[in-house]
PDB file of N, CA, C, O and CB in Angstrom:
ATOM      1  N   MET A   1      20.663 -20.268   1.787  1.00  0.00           N
ATOM      2  CA  MET A   1      20.847 -19.449   0.607  1.00  0.00           C
ATOM      3  C   MET A   1      22.049 -18.538   0.863  1.00  0.00           C
ATOM      4  O   MET A   1      22.124 -17.866   1.892  1.00  0.00           O
ATOM      5  CB  MET A   1      19.552 -18.622   0.275  1.00  0.00           C
ATOM      6  N   ALA A   2      22.962 -18.525  -0.062  1.00  0.00           N
ATOM      7  CA  ALA A   2      24.152 -17.699   0.088  1.00  0.00           C
ATOM      8  C   ALA A   2      23.785 -16.215   0.034  1.00  0.00           C
ATOM      9  O   ALA A   2      22.796 -15.825  -0.587  1.00  0.00           O
ATOM     10  CB  ALA A   2      25.182 -18.037  -1.002  1.00  0.00           C
ATOM     11  N   LYS A   3      24.602 -15.401   0.696  1.00  0.00           N
ATOM     12  CA  LYS A   3      24.309 -13.977   0.782  1.00  0.00           C
ATOM     13  C   LYS A   3      24.204 -13.331  -0.600  1.00  0.00           C
ATOM     14  O   LYS A   3      23.307 -12.522  -0.834  1.00  0.00           O
ATOM     15  CB  LYS A   3      25.378 -13.276   1.600  1.00  0.00           C
ATOM     16  N   ARG A   4      25.084 -13.670  -1.489  1.00  0.00           N
ATOM     17  CA  ARG A   4      25.071 -13.067  -2.824  1.00  0.00           C
ATOM     18  C   ARG A   4      23.769 -13.392  -3.547  1.00  0.00           C
ATOM     19  O   ARG A   4      23.125 -12.497  -4.092  1.00  0.00           O
ATOM     20  CB  ARG A   4      26.276 -13.556  -3.651  1.00  0.00           C
ATOM     21  N   SER A   5      23.382 -14.648  -3.557  1.00  0.00           N
ATOM     22  CA  SER A   5      22.159 -15.015  -4.274  1.00  0.00           C
ATOM     23  C   SER A   5      20.926 -14.450  -3.583  1.00  0.00           C
ATOM     24  O   SER A   5      19.934 -14.132  -4.239  1.00  0.00           O
ATOM     25  CB  SER A   5      22.043 -16.537  -4.388  1.00  0.00           C
ATOM     26  N   HIS A   6      20.985 -14.323  -2.254  1.00  0.00           N
ATOM     27  CA  HIS A   6      19.864 -13.738  -1.514  1.00  0.00           C
ATOM     28  C   HIS A   6      19.675 -12.279  -1.926  1.00  0.00           C
ATOM     29  O   HIS A   6      18.544 -11.831  -2.121  1.00  0.00           O
ATOM     30  CB  HIS A   6      20.099 -13.844   0.019  1.00  0.00           C
ATOM     31  N   ASN A   7      20.763 -11.543  -2.057  1.00  0.00           N
ATOM     32  CA  ASN A   7      20.687 -10.148  -2.505  1.00  0.00           C
ATOM     33  C   ASN A   7      20.193 -10.057  -3.945  1.00  0.00           C
ATOM     34  O   ASN A   7      19.467  -9.125  -4.291  1.00  0.00           O
ATOM     35  CB  ASN A   7      22.057  -9.470  -2.380  1.00  0.00           C
ATOM     36  N   GLU A   8      20.576 -11.010  -4.780  1.00  0.00           N
ATOM     37  CA  GLU A   8      20.114 -11.024  -6.160  1.00  0.00           C
ATOM     38  C   GLU A   8      18.612 -11.259  -6.227  1.00  0.00           C
ATOM     39  O   GLU A   8      17.925 -10.659  -7.054  1.00  0.00           O
ATOM     40  CB  GLU A   8      20.854 -12.095  -6.960  1.00  0.00           C
ATOM     41  N   VAL A   9      18.101 -12.122  -5.368  1.00  0.00           N
ATOM     42  CA  VAL A   9      16.663 -12.383  -5.310  1.00  0.00           C
ATOM     43  C   VAL A   9      15.932 -11.113  -4.895  1.00  0.00           C
ATOM     44  O   VAL A   9      14.924 -10.752  -5.502  1.00  0.00           O
ATOM     45  CB  VAL A   9      16.348 -13.539  -4.326  1.00  0.00           C
ATOM     46  N   LYS A  10      16.430 -10.437  -3.870  1.00  0.00           N
ATOM     47  CA  LYS A  10      15.794  -9.198  -3.406  1.00  0.00           C
ATOM     48  C   LYS A  10      15.803  -8.136  -4.497  1.00  0.00           C
ATOM     49  O   LYS A  10      14.791  -7.473  -4.723  1.00  0.00           O
ATOM     50  CB  LYS A  10      16.502  -8.666  -2.153  1.00  0.00           C
ATOM     51  N   GLU A  11      16.927  -7.969  -5.173  1.00  0.00           N
ATOM     52  CA  GLU A  11      17.023  -6.950  -6.223  1.00  0.00           C
ATOM     53  C   GLU A  11      16.088  -7.283  -7.390  1.00  0.00           C
ATOM     54  O   GLU A  11      15.435  -6.395  -7.938  1.00  0.00           O
ATOM     55  CB  GLU A  11      18.481  -6.828  -6.726  1.00  0.00           C
ATOM     56  N   SER A  12      16.027  -8.540  -7.761  1.00  0.00           N
ATOM     57  CA  SER A  12      15.119  -8.968  -8.816  1.00  0.00           C
ATOM     58  C   SER A  12      13.676  -8.678  -8.430  1.00  0.00           C
ATOM     59  O   SER A  12      12.896  -8.198  -9.252  1.00  0.00           O
ATOM     60  CB  SER A  12      15.302 -10.459  -9.111  1.00  0.00           C
ATOM     61  N   LEU A  13      13.323  -8.966  -7.192  1.00  0.00           N
ATOM     62  CA  LEU A  13      11.965  -8.722  -6.713  1.00  0.00           C
ATOM     63  C   LEU A  13      11.654  -7.226  -6.696  1.00  0.00           C
ATOM     64  O   LEU A  13      10.537  -6.825  -7.023  1.00  0.00           O
ATOM     65  CB  LEU A  13      11.777  -9.319  -5.311  1.00  0.00           C
ATOM     66  N   ARG A  14      12.626  -6.400  -6.321  1.00  0.00           N
ATOM     67  CA  ARG A  14      12.432  -4.941  -6.349  1.00  0.00           C
ATOM     68  C   ARG A  14      12.148  -4.460  -7.776  1.00  0.00           C
ATOM     69  O   ARG A  14      11.249  -3.649  -7.996  1.00  0.00           O
ATOM     70  CB  ARG A  14      13.682  -4.215  -5.782  1.00  0.00           C
ATOM     71  N   GLU A  15      12.921  -4.969  -8.740  1.00  0.00           N
ATOM     72  CA  GLU A  15      12.732  -4.567 -10.130  1.00  0.00           C
ATOM     73  C   GLU A  15      11.360  -4.986 -10.641  1.00  0.00           C
ATOM     74  O   GLU A  15      10.681  -4.205 -11.308  1.00  0.00           O
ATOM     75  CB  GLU A  15      13.826  -5.167 -11.010  1.00  0.00           C
ATOM     76  N   LEU A  16      10.950  -6.205 -10.335  1.00  0.00           N
ATOM     77  CA  LEU A  16       9.631  -6.668 -10.765  1.00  0.00           C
ATOM     78  C   LEU A  16       8.520  -5.872 -10.097  1.00  0.00           C
ATOM     79  O   LEU A  16       7.473  -5.636 -10.700  1.00  0.00           O
ATOM     80  CB  LEU A  16       9.463  -8.154 -10.459  1.00  0.00           C
ATOM     81  N   THR A  17       8.741  -5.458  -8.860  1.00  0.00           N
ATOM     82  CA  THR A  17       7.755  -4.641  -8.153  1.00  0.00           C
ATOM     83  C   THR A  17       7.606  -3.292  -8.846  1.00  0.00           C
ATOM     84  O   THR A  17       6.491  -2.798  -9.008  1.00  0.00           O
ATOM     85  CB  THR A  17       8.161  -4.447  -6.673  1.00  0.00           C
ATOM     86  N   ARG A  18       8.720  -2.695  -9.256  1.00  0.00           N
ATOM     87  CA  ARG A  18       8.656  -1.415  -9.970  1.00  0.00           C
ATOM     88  C   ARG A  18       7.921  -1.561 -11.301  1.00  0.00           C
ATOM     89  O   ARG A  18       7.181  -0.666 -11.709  1.00  0.00           O
ATOM     90  CB  ARG A  18      10.070  -0.864 -10.209  1.00  0.00           C
ATOM     91  N   ILE A  19       8.128  -2.689 -11.973  1.00  0.00           N
ATOM     92  CA  ILE A  19       7.506  -2.903 -13.275  1.00  0.00           C
ATOM     93  C   ILE A  19       6.002  -3.171 -13.133  1.00  0.00           C
ATOM     94  O   ILE A  19       5.194  -2.536 -13.811  1.00  0.00           O
ATOM     95  CB  ILE A  19       8.186  -4.073 -14.000  1.00  0.00           C
ATOM     96  N   PHE A  20       5.627  -4.106 -12.256  1.00  0.00           N
ATOM     97  CA  PHE A  20       4.238  -4.553 -12.173  1.00  0.00           C
ATOM     98  C   PHE A  20       3.383  -3.793 -11.164  1.00  0.00           C
ATOM     99  O   PHE A  20       2.159  -3.771 -11.293  1.00  0.00           O
ATOM    100  CB  PHE A  20       4.210  -5.993 -11.834  1.00  0.00           C
ATOM    101  N   GLN A  21       3.997  -3.177 -10.173  1.00  0.00           N
ATOM    102  CA  GLN A  21       3.292  -2.446  -9.122  1.00  0.00           C
ATOM    103  C   GLN A  21       2.062  -3.210  -8.630  1.00  0.00           C
ATOM    104  O   GLN A  21       0.927  -2.797  -8.871  1.00  0.00           O
ATOM    105  CB  GLN A  21       2.880  -1.066  -9.629  1.00  0.00           C
ATOM    106  N   PRO A  22       2.298  -4.328  -7.938  1.00  0.00           N
ATOM    107  CA  PRO A  22       1.194  -5.212  -7.534  1.00  0.00           C
ATOM    108  C   PRO A  22       0.274  -4.573  -6.498  1.00  0.00           C
ATOM    109  O   PRO A  22       0.704  -3.757  -5.683  1.00  0.00           O
ATOM    110  CB  PRO A  22       1.748  -6.510  -6.980  1.00  0.00           C
ATOM    111  N   LYS A  23      -0.989  -4.958  -6.546  1.00  0.00           N
ATOM    112  CA  LYS A  23      -1.966  -4.492  -5.554  1.00  0.00           C
ATOM    113  C   LYS A  23      -1.857  -5.308  -4.272  1.00  0.00           C
ATOM    114  O   LYS A  23      -1.996  -4.765  -3.175  1.00  0.00           O
ATOM    115  CB  LYS A  23      -3.398  -4.580  -6.120  1.00  0.00           C
ATOM    116  N   ASP A  24      -1.610  -6.607  -4.405  1.00  0.00           N
ATOM    117  CA  ASP A  24      -1.519  -7.510  -3.255  1.00  0.00           C
ATOM    118  C   ASP A  24      -0.094  -8.055  -3.168  1.00  0.00           C
ATOM    119  O   ASP A  24       0.277  -8.960  -3.916  1.00  0.00           O
ATOM    120  CB  ASP A  24      -2.558  -8.679  -3.369  1.00  0.00           C
ATOM    121  N   SER A  25       0.698  -7.504  -2.257  1.00  0.00           N
ATOM    122  CA  SER A  25       2.110  -7.893  -2.165  1.00  0.00           C
ATOM    123  C   SER A  25       2.283  -9.349  -1.750  1.00  0.00           C
ATOM    124  O   SER A  25       3.201 -10.013  -2.231  1.00  0.00           O
ATOM    125  CB  SER A  25       2.835  -6.995  -1.178  1.00  0.00           C
ATOM    126  N   ARG A  26       1.434  -9.858  -0.879  1.00  0.00           N
ATOM    127  CA  ARG A  26       1.536 -11.251  -0.410  1.00  0.00           C
ATOM    128  C   ARG A  26       1.330 -12.219  -1.586  1.00  0.00           C
ATOM    129  O   ARG A  26       2.089 -13.176  -1.738  1.00  0.00           O
ATOM    130  CB  ARG A  26       0.487 -11.532   0.716  1.00  0.00           C
ATOM    131  N   LYS A  27       0.320 -11.976  -2.405  1.00  0.00           N
ATOM    132  CA  LYS A  27       0.044 -12.838  -3.557  1.00  0.00           C
ATOM    133  C   LYS A  27       1.180 -12.721  -4.583  1.00  0.00           C
ATOM    134  O   LYS A  27       1.588 -13.721  -5.175  1.00  0.00           O
ATOM    135  CB  LYS A  27      -1.321 -12.463  -4.209  1.00  0.00           C
ATOM    136  N   PHE A  28       1.677 -11.523  -4.787  1.00  0.00           N
ATOM    137  CA  PHE A  28       2.773 -11.288  -5.715  1.00  0.00           C
ATOM    138  C   PHE A  28       4.009 -12.096  -5.306  1.00  0.00           C
ATOM    139  O   PHE A  28       4.661 -12.713  -6.148  1.00  0.00           O
ATOM    140  CB  PHE A  28       3.108  -9.788  -5.778  1.00  0.00           C
ATOM    141  N   VAL A  29       4.323 -12.086  -4.010  1.00  0.00           N
ATOM    142  CA  VAL A  29       5.486 -12.823  -3.508  1.00  0.00           C
ATOM    143  C   VAL A  29       5.254 -14.330  -3.635  1.00  0.00           C
ATOM    144  O   VAL A  29       6.170 -15.060  -4.013  1.00  0.00           O
ATOM    145  CB  VAL A  29       5.777 -12.445  -2.034  1.00  0.00           C
ATOM    146  N   LYS A  30       4.058 -14.801  -3.328  1.00  0.00           N
ATOM    147  CA  LYS A  30       3.763 -16.236  -3.468  1.00  0.00           C
ATOM    148  C   LYS A  30       3.950 -16.690  -4.906  1.00  0.00           C
ATOM    149  O   LYS A  30       4.525 -17.750  -5.154  1.00  0.00           O
ATOM    150  CB  LYS A  30       2.330 -16.545  -3.004  1.00  0.00           C
ATOM    151  N   ASP A  31       3.471 -15.898  -5.853  1.00  0.00           N
ATOM    152  CA  ASP A  31       3.642 -16.226  -7.273  1.00  0.00           C
ATOM    153  C   ASP A  31       5.119 -16.212  -7.660  1.00  0.00           C
ATOM    154  O   ASP A  31       5.576 -17.075  -8.410  1.00  0.00           O
ATOM    155  CB  ASP A  31       2.856 -15.237  -8.154  1.00  0.00           C
ATOM    156  N   TYR A  32       5.864 -15.231  -7.148  1.00  0.00           N
ATOM    157  CA  TYR A  32       7.297 -15.109  -7.426  1.00  0.00           C
ATOM    158  C   TYR A  32       8.044 -16.335  -6.889  1.00  0.00           C
ATOM    159  O   TYR A  32       8.882 -16.913  -7.581  1.00  0.00           O
ATOM    160  CB  TYR A  32       7.868 -13.806  -6.797  1.00  0.00           C
ATOM    161  N   ILE A  33       7.733 -16.723  -5.656  1.00  0.00           N
ATOM    162  CA  ILE A  33       8.395 -17.874  -5.037  1.00  0.00           C
ATOM    163  C   ILE A  33       8.100 -19.151  -5.829  1.00  0.00           C
ATOM    164  O   ILE A  33       8.994 -19.965  -6.062  1.00  0.00           O
ATOM    165  CB  ILE A  33       7.938 -18.037  -3.566  1.00  0.00           C
ATOM    166  N   ARG A  34       6.852 -19.316  -6.235  1.00  0.00           N
ATOM    167  CA  ARG A  34       6.472 -20.504  -6.998  1.00  0.00           C
ATOM    168  C   ARG A  34       7.146 -20.511  -8.377  1.00  0.00           C
ATOM    169  O   ARG A  34       7.658 -21.542  -8.815  1.00  0.00           O
ATOM    170  CB  ARG A  34       4.941 -20.569  -7.154  1.00  0.00           C
ATOM    171  N   LYS A  35       7.144 -19.373  -9.048  1.00  0.00           N
ATOM    172  CA  LYS A  35       7.692 -19.301 -10.403  1.00  0.00           C
ATOM    173  C   LYS A  35       9.200 -19.516 -10.431  1.00  0.00           C
ATOM    174  O   LYS A  35       9.712 -20.230 -11.294  1.00  0.00           O
ATOM    175  CB  LYS A  35       7.359 -17.961 -11.025  1.00  0.00           C
ATOM    176  N   TYR A  36       9.912 -18.902  -9.490  1.00  0.00           N
ATOM    177  CA  TYR A  36      11.374 -18.974  -9.491  1.00  0.00           C
ATOM    178  C   TYR A  36      11.939 -19.995  -8.515  1.00  0.00           C
ATOM    179  O   TYR A  36      13.150 -20.054  -8.300  1.00  0.00           O
ATOM    180  CB  TYR A  36      11.939 -17.631  -9.173  1.00  0.00           C
ATOM    181  N   ARG A  37      11.051 -20.804  -7.920  1.00  0.00           N
ATOM    182  CA  ARG A  37      11.446 -21.921  -7.039  1.00  0.00           C
ATOM    183  C   ARG A  37      12.394 -21.473  -5.921  1.00  0.00           C
ATOM    184  O   ARG A  37      13.455 -22.058  -5.707  1.00  0.00           O
ATOM    185  CB  ARG A  37      12.115 -23.026  -7.863  1.00  0.00           C
ATOM    186  N   ILE A  38      11.979 -20.423  -5.222  1.00  0.00           N
ATOM    187  CA  ILE A  38      12.741 -19.915  -4.082  1.00  0.00           C
ATOM    188  C   ILE A  38      12.476 -20.833  -2.891  1.00  0.00           C
ATOM    189  O   ILE A  38      11.350 -21.292  -2.702  1.00  0.00           O
ATOM    190  CB  ILE A  38      12.354 -18.425  -3.749  1.00  0.00           C
ATOM    191  N   MET A  39      13.487 -21.099  -2.103  1.00  0.00           N
ATOM    192  CA  MET A  39      13.336 -21.963  -0.928  1.00  0.00           C
ATOM    193  C   MET A  39      12.341 -21.350   0.047  1.00  0.00           C
ATOM    194  O   MET A  39      12.197 -20.129   0.117  1.00  0.00           O
ATOM    195  CB  MET A  39      14.699 -22.189  -0.231  1.00  0.00           C
ATOM    196  N   GLY A  40      11.660 -22.200   0.793  1.00  0.00           N
ATOM    197  CA  GLY A  40      10.660 -21.749   1.750  1.00  0.00           C
ATOM    198  C   GLY A  40      11.271 -20.972   2.905  1.00  0.00           C
ATOM    199  O   GLY A  40      12.476 -21.043   3.149  1.00  0.00           O
ATOM    200  N   GLY A  41      10.434 -20.237   3.606  1.00  0.00           N
ATOM    201  CA  GLY A  41      10.881 -19.495   4.767  1.00  0.00           C
ATOM    202  C   GLY A  41      11.235 -18.045   4.500  1.00  0.00           C
ATOM    203  O   GLY A  41      11.549 -17.306   5.432  1.00  0.00           O
ATOM    204  N   TYR A  42      11.190 -17.629   3.257  1.00  0.00           N
ATOM    205  CA  TYR A  42      11.562 -16.261   2.915  1.00  0.00           C
ATOM    206  C   TYR A  42      10.370 -15.395   2.548  1.00  0.00           C
ATOM    207  O   TYR A  42      10.530 -14.218   2.222  1.00  0.00           O
ATOM    208  CB  TYR A  42      12.537 -16.269   1.782  1.00  0.00           C
ATOM    209  N   GLU A  43       9.173 -15.975   2.599  1.00  0.00           N
ATOM    210  CA  GLU A  43       7.982 -15.261   2.146  1.00  0.00           C
ATOM    211  C   GLU A  43       7.752 -13.955   2.905  1.00  0.00           C
ATOM    212  O   GLU A  43       7.490 -12.924   2.285  1.00  0.00           O
ATOM    213  CB  GLU A  43       6.770 -16.150   2.289  1.00  0.00           C
ATOM    214  N   ASP A  44       7.844 -13.984   4.227  1.00  0.00           N
ATOM    215  CA  ASP A  44       7.616 -12.767   5.016  1.00  0.00           C
ATOM    216  C   ASP A  44       8.655 -11.690   4.704  1.00  0.00           C
ATOM    217  O   ASP A  44       8.314 -10.519   4.544  1.00  0.00           O
ATOM    218  CB  ASP A  44       7.640 -13.093   6.513  1.00  0.00           C
ATOM    219  N   GLU A  45       9.904 -12.089   4.622  1.00  0.00           N
ATOM    220  CA  GLU A  45      10.982 -11.133   4.336  1.00  0.00           C
ATOM    221  C   GLU A  45      10.817 -10.508   2.950  1.00  0.00           C
ATOM    222  O   GLU A  45      11.002  -9.303   2.780  1.00  0.00           O
ATOM    223  CB  GLU A  45      12.352 -11.826   4.439  1.00  0.00           C
ATOM    224  N   LEU A  46      10.470 -11.331   1.968  1.00  0.00           N
ATOM    225  CA  LEU A  46      10.296 -10.816   0.617  1.00  0.00           C
ATOM    226  C   LEU A  46       9.047  -9.951   0.498  1.00  0.00           C
ATOM    227  O   LEU A  46       9.021  -9.008  -0.292  1.00  0.00           O
ATOM    228  CB  LEU A  46      10.228 -11.962  -0.374  1.00  0.00           C
ATOM    229  N   THR A  47       8.015 -10.262   1.275  1.00  0.00           N
ATOM    230  CA  THR A  47       6.815  -9.430   1.292  1.00  0.00           C
ATOM    231  C   THR A  47       7.146  -8.047   1.832  1.00  0.00           C
ATOM    232  O   THR A  47       6.634  -7.044   1.335  1.00  0.00           O
ATOM    233  CB  THR A  47       5.707 -10.085   2.137  1.00  0.00           C
ATOM    234  N   LEU A  48       7.999  -7.992   2.846  1.00  0.00           N
ATOM    235  CA  LEU A  48       8.437  -6.697   3.373  1.00  0.00           C
ATOM    236  C   LEU A  48       9.215  -5.902   2.324  1.00  0.00           C
ATOM    237  O   LEU A  48       9.082  -4.681   2.243  1.00  0.00           O
ATOM    238  CB  LEU A  48       9.302  -6.897   4.623  1.00  0.00           C
ATOM    239  N   VAL A  49      10.016  -6.589   1.530  1.00  0.00           N
ATOM    240  CA  VAL A  49      10.767  -5.926   0.463  1.00  0.00           C
ATOM    241  C   VAL A  49       9.797  -5.292  -0.537  1.00  0.00           C
ATOM    242  O   VAL A  49       9.983  -4.147  -0.950  1.00  0.00           O
ATOM    243  CB  VAL A  49      11.710  -6.932  -0.254  1.00  0.00           C
ATOM    244  N   VAL A  50       8.760  -6.043  -0.923  1.00  0.00           N
ATOM    245  CA  VAL A  50       7.768  -5.531  -1.875  1.00  0.00           C
ATOM    246  C   VAL A  50       7.014  -4.346  -1.266  1.00  0.00           C
ATOM    247  O   VAL A  50       6.824  -3.325  -1.927  1.00  0.00           O
ATOM    248  CB  VAL A  50       6.772  -6.651  -2.285  1.00  0.00           C
ATOM    249  N   ASP A  51       6.584  -4.481  -0.006  1.00  0.00           N
ATOM    250  CA  ASP A  51       5.862  -3.391   0.656  1.00  0.00           C
ATOM    251  C   ASP A  51       6.716  -2.129   0.734  1.00  0.00           C
ATOM    252  O   ASP A  51       6.229  -1.024   0.491  1.00  0.00           O
ATOM    253  CB  ASP A  51       5.429  -3.816   2.064  1.00  0.00           C
ATOM    254  N   HIS A  52       7.988  -2.300   1.072  1.00  0.00           N
ATOM    255  CA  HIS A  52       8.899  -1.160   1.170  1.00  0.00           C
ATOM    256  C   HIS A  52       9.070  -0.476  -0.189  1.00  0.00           C
ATOM    257  O   HIS A  52       9.033   0.750  -0.288  1.00  0.00           O
ATOM    258  CB  HIS A  52      10.266  -1.614   1.712  1.00  0.00           C
ATOM    259  N   GLU A  53       9.257  -1.285  -1.227  1.00  0.00           N
ATOM    260  CA  GLU A  53       9.444  -0.731  -2.567  1.00  0.00           C
ATOM    261  C   GLU A  53       8.185  -0.016  -3.049  1.00  0.00           C
ATOM    262  O   GLU A  53       8.279   1.031  -3.691  1.00  0.00           O
ATOM    263  CB  GLU A  53       9.829  -1.838  -3.552  1.00  0.00           C
ATOM    264  N   MET A  54       7.022  -0.561  -2.751  1.00  0.00           N
ATOM    265  CA  MET A  54       5.763   0.090  -3.140  1.00  0.00           C
ATOM    266  C   MET A  54       5.616   1.413  -2.398  1.00  0.00           C
ATOM    267  O   MET A  54       5.131   2.390  -2.968  1.00  0.00           O
ATOM    268  CB  MET A  54       4.546  -0.834  -2.848  1.00  0.00           C
ATOM    269  N   GLY A  55       6.029   1.456  -1.129  1.00  0.00           N
ATOM    270  CA  GLY A  55       6.004   2.711  -0.381  1.00  0.00           C
ATOM    271  C   GLY A  55       6.917   3.761  -1.007  1.00  0.00           C
ATOM    272  O   GLY A  55       6.568   4.940  -1.071  1.00  0.00           O
ATOM    273  N   ARG A  56       8.072   3.329  -1.461  1.00  0.00           N
ATOM    274  CA  ARG A  56       8.996   4.254  -2.125  1.00  0.00           C
ATOM    275  C   ARG A  56       8.396   4.780  -3.422  1.00  0.00           C
ATOM    276  O   ARG A  56       8.518   5.964  -3.736  1.00  0.00           O
ATOM    277  CB  ARG A  56      10.340   3.565  -2.407  1.00  0.00           C
ATOM    278  N   LEU A  57       7.745   3.891  -4.177  1.00  0.00           N
ATOM    279  CA  LEU A  57       7.131   4.314  -5.433  1.00  0.00           C
ATOM    280  C   LEU A  57       6.003   5.315  -5.181  1.00  0.00           C
ATOM    281  O   LEU A  57       5.878   6.299  -5.909  1.00  0.00           O
ATOM    282  CB  LEU A  57       6.598   3.097  -6.201  1.00  0.00           C
ATOM    283  N   ARG A  58       5.187   5.074  -4.164  1.00  0.00           N
ATOM    284  CA  ARG A  58       4.087   5.977  -3.853  1.00  0.00           C
ATOM    285  C   ARG A  58       4.604   7.340  -3.404  1.00  0.00           C
ATOM    286  O   ARG A  58       4.041   8.370  -3.774  1.00  0.00           O
ATOM    287  CB  ARG A  58       3.192   5.372  -2.774  1.00  0.00           C
ATOM    288  N   SER A  59       5.672   7.350  -2.608  1.00  0.00           N
ATOM    289  CA  SER A  59       6.189   8.623  -2.101  1.00  0.00           C
ATOM    290  C   SER A  59       6.864   9.434  -3.209  1.00  0.00           C
ATOM    291  O   SER A  59       6.872  10.664  -3.156  1.00  0.00           O
ATOM    292  CB  SER A  59       7.179   8.373  -0.957  1.00  0.00           C
ATOM    293  N   SER A  60       7.420   8.767  -4.193  1.00  0.00           N
ATOM    294  CA  SER A  60       8.067   9.502  -5.283  1.00  0.00           C
ATOM    295  C   SER A  60       7.052  10.076  -6.257  1.00  0.00           C
ATOM    296  O   SER A  60       7.343  11.058  -6.940  1.00  0.00           O
ATOM    297  CB  SER A  60       9.035   8.597  -6.026  1.00  0.00           C
ATOM    298  N   VAL A  61       5.865   9.483  -6.333  1.00  0.00           N
ATOM    299  CA  VAL A  61       4.812   9.974  -7.228  1.00  0.00           C
ATOM    300  C   VAL A  61       4.135  11.200  -6.623  1.00  0.00           C
ATOM    301  O   VAL A  61       3.762  12.120  -7.351  1.00  0.00           O
ATOM    302  CB  VAL A  61       3.767   8.865  -7.506  1.00  0.00           C
ATOM    303  N   SER A  62       3.973  11.225  -5.316  1.00  0.00           N
ATOM    304  CA  SER A  62       3.251  12.322  -4.641  1.00  0.00           C
ATOM    305  C   SER A  62       3.959  13.638  -4.752  1.00  0.00           C
ATOM    306  O   SER A  62       3.474  14.645  -4.236  1.00  0.00           O
ATOM    307  CB  SER A  62       3.045  12.001  -3.192  1.00  0.00           C
TER     308      SER A  62
END
């Protein structure tokens, strides 16, 4: 995956995380990968992106 498209995937996932605020980040990423046909091997990295974004959202609310 090219660097530009990889960053676009991460940014898209961050935006969707802000909108939906998922309870289960692993399931959210699996659904995202299946829906947008992302190549395999990125699930752990994208799950970390979702977890990080959810942490940012929680800290800004407190």
